N, CA and C of each residue as an Amber inpcrd file, in Angstrom:
protein
   345
 -72.3150000  19.9850000 -50.3310000 -71.8680000  21.0560000 -49.4470000
 -71.3150000  22.2030000 -50.2970000 -71.5350000  23.4570000 -49.8780000
 -71.1000000  24.6230000 -50.6390000 -69.6050000  24.8520000 -50.5300000
 -69.1520000  25.8950000 -51.2340000 -67.7390000  26.2500000 -51.2380000
 -67.3100000  26.6730000 -49.8300000 -66.0880000  26.3550000 -49.4960000
 -65.5690000  26.6880000 -48.1740000 -64.7520000  27.9730000 -48.2540000
 -64.6390000  28.6360000 -47.1220000 -63.7590000  29.7820000 -47.0230000
 -64.2940000  31.0550000 -47.6460000 -65.5970000  31.2440000 -47.6870000
 -66.1790000  32.4560000 -48.2640000 -66.5980000  33.3980000 -47.1410000
 -66.1990000  34.6330000 -47.2620000 -66.6140000  35.6550000 -46.3060000
 -68.1200000  35.8230000 -46.4180000 -68.8040000  35.8170000 -45.2800000
 -70.2600000  35.9510000 -45.2790000 -70.6830000  37.0720000 -44.3530000
 -71.8770000  37.5810000 -44.6220000 -72.4440000  38.6100000 -43.7520000
 -72.8860000  37.9770000 -42.4350000 -72.9730000  38.7970000 -41.3900000
 -73.2740000  38.3200000 -40.0410000 -74.5960000  37.5730000 -39.9290000
 -75.5910000  37.9530000 -40.7200000 -76.9110000  37.3550000 -40.6060000
 -77.1010000  36.0710000 -41.3980000 -76.1010000  35.6640000 -42.1820000
 -76.2510000  34.4780000 -43.0250000 -76.4500000  33.1930000 -42.2260000
 -75.6740000  32.9240000 -41.1710000 -75.8820000  31.6610000 -40.4410000
 -77.3180000  31.4920000 -39.9410000 -77.8970000  32.5320000 -39.3700000
 -79.2690000  32.4370000 -38.8680000 -80.2500000  32.1940000 -40.0110000
 -80.0210000  32.8490000 -41.1610000 -80.9090000  32.6610000 -42.3120000
 -80.8200000  31.2350000 -42.8490000 -79.6130000  30.6850000 -42.9120000
 -79.4260000  29.3080000 -43.3830000 -80.1520000  28.3500000 -42.4530000
 -79.9530000  28.5350000 -41.1590000 -80.5940000  27.6560000 -40.1760000
 -82.1120000  27.7980000 -40.1910000 -82.6080000  29.0200000 -40.3780000
 -84.0550000  29.2500000 -40.4180000 -84.6960000  28.5410000 -41.6140000
 -83.9040000  28.3430000 -42.6630000 -84.3990000  27.6540000 -43.8520000
 -84.1070000  26.1590000 -43.8100000 -83.6970000  25.6490000 -42.6360000
 -83.4550000  24.2240000 -42.4820000 -82.0880000  23.7600000 -42.9420000
 -81.2010000  24.6860000 -43.2570000 -79.8630000  24.3300000 -43.7170000
 -78.8810000  24.1900000 -42.5700000 -77.6710000  23.8410000 -42.9160000
 -76.5910000  23.6650000 -41.9470000 -75.3930000  24.4560000 -42.4450000
 -74.7540000  25.1910000 -41.5530000 -73.5750000  25.9710000 -41.9200000
 -72.5800000  25.9260000 -40.7670000 -71.3220000  25.8080000 -41.1040000
 -70.2480000  25.8450000 -40.1160000 -69.4340000  27.1010000 -40.4030000
 -69.1850000  27.8740000 -39.3710000 -68.4300000  29.1190000 -39.5440000
 -67.2220000  29.1220000 -38.6220000 -66.3200000  30.0300000 -38.8700000
 -65.2050000  30.2830000 -37.9670000 -64.9220000  31.7670000 -37.9920000
 -64.4290000  32.2780000 -36.8890000 -64.0560000  33.6890000 -36.8100000
 -62.6370000  33.8420000 -37.3440000 -62.4290000  34.8580000 -38.1430000
 -61.1150000  35.1300000 -38.7140000 -60.3180000  36.0620000 -37.8000000
 -59.0160000  35.9170000 -37.8260000 -58.1540000  36.8720000 -37.1290000
 -58.2570000  38.2110000 -37.8690000 -57.8440000  39.3030000 -37.2440000
 -57.8850000  40.5850000 -37.9460000 -57.1270000  40.5550000 -39.2870000
 -55.9660000  39.9110000 -39.3230000 -55.2030000  39.8370000 -40.5760000
 -55.9410000  39.0070000 -41.6270000 -56.5070000  37.8790000 -41.2080000
 -57.2760000  37.0410000 -42.1360000 -58.5150000  37.7870000 -42.6250000
 -59.1490000  38.5270000 -41.7180000 -60.3500000  39.2670000 -42.0760000
 -60.0390000  40.3460000 -43.1020000 -58.9420000  41.0770000 -42.8920000
 -58.5280000  42.1060000 -43.8430000 -58.2790000  41.4820000 -45.2130000
 -57.5770000  40.3630000 -45.2330000 -57.2960000  39.6690000 -46.4920000
 -58.5960000  39.2130000 -47.1720000 -59.5270000  38.6790000 -46.3800000
 -60.8070000  38.2220000 -46.9260000 -61.6230000  39.4000000 -47.4670000
 -61.6040000  40.5200000 -46.7720000 -62.3140000  41.7090000 -47.2510000
 -61.7460000  42.1810000 -48.5800000 -60.4250000  42.1990000 -48.6920000
 -59.7910000  42.6410000 -49.9320000 -60.1290000  41.6990000 -51.0860000
 -60.1380000  40.3940000 -50.8190000 -60.4980000  39.4280000 -51.8460000
 -61.9660000  39.5940000 -52.2480000 -62.8260000  39.8400000 -51.2710000
 -64.2460000  40.0100000 -51.5580000 -64.5020000  41.2870000 -52.3540000
 -63.6820000  42.3220000 -52.1290000 -63.7870000  43.5530000 -52.9180000
 -63.6150000  43.2550000 -54.4050000 -62.6200000  42.4300000 -54.7250000
 -62.3630000  42.0740000 -56.1230000 -63.5600000  41.3270000 -56.7030000
 -64.0910000  40.3660000 -55.9440000 -65.2310000  39.5820000 -56.4180000
 -66.4500000  40.4680000 -56.6520000 -66.7490000  41.3430000 -55.7090000
 -67.9250000  42.2120000 -55.8510000 -67.7240000  43.2320000 -56.9670000
 -66.5000000  43.7280000 -57.1370000 -66.2350000  44.6580000 -58.2400000
 -66.4820000  43.9680000 -59.5770000 -66.0650000  42.7120000 -59.6830000
 -66.3210000  41.9580000 -60.9100000 -67.8230000  41.7970000 -61.1230000
 -68.5560000  41.4710000 -60.0670000 -70.0030000  41.3090000 -60.1890000
 -70.6670000  42.6230000 -60.6050000 -70.1760000  43.7560000 -60.0890000
 -70.7050000  45.0570000 -60.5060000 -70.3900000  45.3090000 -61.9800000
 -69.1980000  44.8990000 -62.3970000 -68.7860000  45.1260000 -63.7870000
 -69.6360000  44.3510000 -64.7860000 -70.1640000  43.2180000 -64.3880000
 -70.9540000  42.3910000 -65.3090000 -72.4540000  42.4530000 -65.0180000
 -72.8730000  43.3300000 -64.1130000 -74.3030000  43.4670000 -63.7920000
 -75.0730000  43.8230000 -65.0570000 -76.2150000  43.1720000 -65.2330000
 -77.0100000  43.3650000 -66.4460000 -78.2010000  44.2990000 -66.2670000
 -78.5930000  44.5320000 -65.0280000 -79.7350000  45.4130000 -64.7850000
 -79.3340000  46.4820000 -63.7820000 -80.1100000  47.5490000 -63.7510000
 -79.8650000  48.6160000 -62.7770000 -79.9950000  48.0680000 -61.3620000
 -80.9570000  47.1730000 -61.1480000 -81.1630000  46.5800000 -59.8230000
 -79.9420000  45.7660000 -59.3960000 -79.4030000  44.9630000 -60.3040000
 -78.2060000  44.1780000 -59.9850000 -77.0250000  45.0980000 -59.7000000
 -76.8540000  46.1290000 -60.5180000 -75.7440000  47.0630000 -60.3190000
 -75.8530000  47.7430000 -58.9570000 -77.0450000  48.2070000 -58.6120000
 -77.2270000  48.8750000 -57.3270000 -76.9180000  47.9320000 -56.1710000
 -77.3490000  46.6780000 -56.2790000 -77.0680000  45.6960000 -55.2270000
 -75.5610000  45.4790000 -55.0720000 -74.8550000  45.3440000 -56.1880000
 -73.4080000  45.1310000 -56.1350000 -72.6800000  46.3680000 -55.6110000
 -73.1500000  47.5530000 -55.9860000 -72.5490000  48.7740000 -55.4500000
 -72.7640000  48.8570000 -53.9430000 -73.9310000  48.4000000 -53.4760000
 -74.1850000  48.3510000 -52.0340000 -73.2230000  47.4030000 -51.3390000
 -72.9780000  46.2390000 -51.9610000 -72.0130000  45.2890000 -51.3980000
 -70.6160000  45.9120000 -51.3470000 -70.2310000  46.5980000 -52.4150000
 -68.9170000  47.2550000 -52.4380000 -68.8160000  48.3100000 -51.3420000
 -69.8820000  49.0820000 -51.1750000 -69.8960000  50.1160000 -50.1390000
 -69.7110000  49.4970000 -48.7560000 -70.4280000  48.4010000 -48.5070000
 -70.3090000  47.7180000 -47.2020000 -68.8810000  47.2220000 -46.9860000
 -68.2960000  46.6300000 -48.0140000 -66.9250000  46.1290000 -47.9040000
 -65.9270000  47.2630000 -47.7020000 -66.0880000  48.3400000 -48.4580000
 -65.1800000  49.4820000 -48.3390000 -65.2720000  50.0860000 -46.9440000
 -66.4990000  50.2800000 -46.4380000 -66.6330000  50.8920000 -45.1140000
 -66.0880000  49.9720000 -44.0270000 -66.3020000  48.6560000 -44.1550000
 -65.7790000  47.7120000 -43.1590000 -64.2540000  47.6700000 -43.2060000
 -63.6920000  47.5970000 -44.4000000 -62.2360000  47.5620000 -44.5460000
 -61.6110000  48.8540000 -44.0230000 -62.2310000  49.9670000 -44.3220000
 -61.7150000  51.2490000 -43.8330000 -61.6840000  51.2570000 -42.3020000
 -62.7950000  50.8470000 -41.6710000 -62.8430000  50.8160000 -40.1990000
 -61.7980000  49.8620000 -39.6330000 -61.6380000  48.7020000 -40.2670000
 -60.6560000  47.7160000 -39.7960000 -59.2380000  48.2890000 -39.7900000
 -58.9530000  49.1670000 -40.7470000 -57.6130000  49.7430000 -40.8600000
 -57.5020000  51.0980000 -40.1780000 -58.5610000  51.4930000 -39.4550000
 -58.5070000  52.7280000 -38.6820000 -58.8880000  53.9800000 -39.4510000
 -59.4950000  53.8140000 -40.6270000 -59.9420000  54.9630000 -41.4210000
 -61.4280000  55.1790000 -41.2120000 -61.8520000  56.4150000 -41.2860000
 -63.2840000  56.7160000 -41.3020000 -63.7090000  56.8670000 -42.7630000
 -65.0190000  56.8590000 -42.9950000 -65.4950000  57.1070000 -44.3590000
 -65.1370000  58.5260000 -44.7890000 -65.0270000  59.4380000 -43.8360000
 -64.5700000  60.7910000 -44.1570000 -63.1400000  60.7530000 -44.6790000
 -62.2890000  59.9110000 -44.0820000 -60.9200000  59.7560000 -44.5760000
 -60.9290000  59.2500000 -46.0220000 -61.8030000  58.2830000 -46.3010000
 -61.9010000  57.7260000 -47.6510000 -62.3750000  58.8070000 -48.6190000
 -63.3780000  59.5780000 -48.2100000 -63.8800000  60.6630000 -49.0580000
 -62.7940000  61.7010000 -49.3090000 -62.0020000  62.0160000 -48.2870000
 -60.9010000  62.9850000 -48.4620000 -59.8690000  62.4590000 -49.4500000
 -59.5790000  61.1510000 -49.3800000 -58.6280000  60.5610000 -50.3300000
 -59.1770000  60.6700000 -51.7530000 -60.4780000  60.4240000 -51.9160000
 -61.1060000  60.5490000 -53.2370000 -61.0810000  62.0070000 -53.6970000
 -61.3750000  62.9250000 -52.7860000 -61.3600000  64.3470000 -53.1210000
 -59.9640000  64.7930000 -53.5400000 -58.9460000  64.3090000 -52.8390000
 -57.5710000  64.6700000 -53.1590000 -57.1970000  64.1860000 -54.5590000
 -57.5420000  62.9470000 -54.8670000 -57.2340000  62.3920000 -56.1860000
 -57.9800000  63.1850000 -57.2630000 -59.2450000  63.5370000 -56.9700000
 -60.0490000  64.3050000 -57.9220000 -59.4460000  65.6920000 -58.1280000
 -58.9610000  66.3210000 -57.0340000 -58.3430000  67.6470000 -57.1380000
 -57.0810000  67.5970000 -57.9800000 -56.3070000  66.5210000 -57.8160000
 -55.0390000  66.3960000 -58.5440000 -55.1910000  65.9020000 -59.9780000
 -56.1400000  64.9970000 -60.2090000 -56.2380000  64.3450000 -61.5200000
 -57.6120000  64.4250000 -62.1550000 -58.5880000  64.9730000 -61.4420000
 -59.9440000  65.0370000 -61.9650000 -60.7220000  63.7850000 -61.6300000
 -61.9710000  63.7870000 -62.0620000 -62.8370000  62.6410000 -61.8430000
 -62.9740000  61.8580000 -63.1460000 -64.1690000  61.3870000 -63.4100000
 -64.4200000  60.5930000 -64.6050000 -65.5620000  61.1620000 -65.4430000
 -65.9830000  62.3990000 -65.1620000 -67.1620000  62.9530000 -65.8180000
 -66.9750000  63.1640000 -67.3260000 -65.7410000  63.2970000 -67.7980000
 -65.5090000  63.4880000 -69.2290000 -65.5070000  62.1770000 -70.0150000
 -65.6010000  61.0510000 -69.2900000 -65.6730000  59.7170000 -69.9030000
 -64.4780000  59.4430000 -70.8240000 -63.2960000  59.8440000 -70.4040000
 -62.0900000  59.6820000 -71.2220000 -61.5180000  58.2800000 -71.1040000
 -60.9510000  57.7970000 -72.2080000 -60.2310000  56.5280000 -72.2190000
 -58.8880000  56.7660000 -72.8890000 -57.8270000  56.2550000 -72.3050000
 -56.4970000  56.3660000 -72.8970000 -56.3670000  55.3540000 -74.0280000
 -55.9810000  55.8220000 -75.2060000 -55.7640000  54.8980000 -76.3180000
 -54.2800000  54.7820000 -76.6630000 -53.5070000  55.7470000 -76.1920000
 -52.0520000  55.6830000 -76.3510000 -51.4600000  56.5910000 -75.2970000
 -50.3400000  56.1490000 -74.7180000 -49.7460000  56.9270000 -73.6470000
 -48.2400000  56.7350000 -73.6840000 -47.4980000  57.8480000 -73.6790000
 -46.0420000  57.8150000 -73.5670000 -45.6780000  58.6650000 -72.3580000
 -44.9490000  58.0890000 -71.4330000 -44.5670000  58.8090000 -70.2120000
 -43.7070000  60.0030000 -70.5590000 -43.6250000  60.9530000 -69.6420000
 -42.8470000  62.1650000 -69.8530000 -41.3870000  61.9020000 -70.1590000
 -40.8750000  60.7260000 -69.8080000 -39.4760000  60.4000000 -70.1070000
 -39.3420000  59.7730000 -71.4960000 -40.4510000  59.7190000 -72.2480000
 -40.4000000  59.2070000 -73.6170000 -40.6270000  57.7230000 -73.7600000
 -40.7180000  57.0180000 -72.6300000 -40.9160000  55.5630000 -72.7080000
 -42.3990000  55.2430000 -72.7830000 -42.7740000  54.3060000 -73.6560000
 -44.1740000  53.8660000 -73.6480000 -44.4920000  53.2590000 -72.2890000
 -45.6950000  53.4810000 -71.8400000 -46.0880000  52.9860000 -70.5280000
 -47.2390000  52.0280000 -70.6730000 -47.2330000  50.9760000 -69.8510000
 -48.3580000  50.0430000 -69.8240000 -49.5390000  50.6720000 -69.1270000
 -50.6670000  50.0080000 -69.1940000 -51.8810000  50.5430000 -68.5570000
 -51.8880000  50.2420000 -67.1090000
């Protein structure tokens, strides 16, 4: 039997059954669902980080997009709200187009800061 407690897409049970498999599911409460979405975001981000091909990366980015849009809707945000938050951060701090990496950082108060 496979691992228990994994968030799955809506069409998975029918696909498992169509292939002769057996699956038991349960519906999560809104709080449990939010928690599961957040946990799945971490897992998919890791999978995107270790993707070895463009095809794998695109698939993982698609999974992240689905999770982000679902989580946003669950919390009452639209994708426009998410885009505005990204735009605001970009306006205040820039994007990533310069490909910069911090190699040393001391906060304005003179204390070394962690990453």
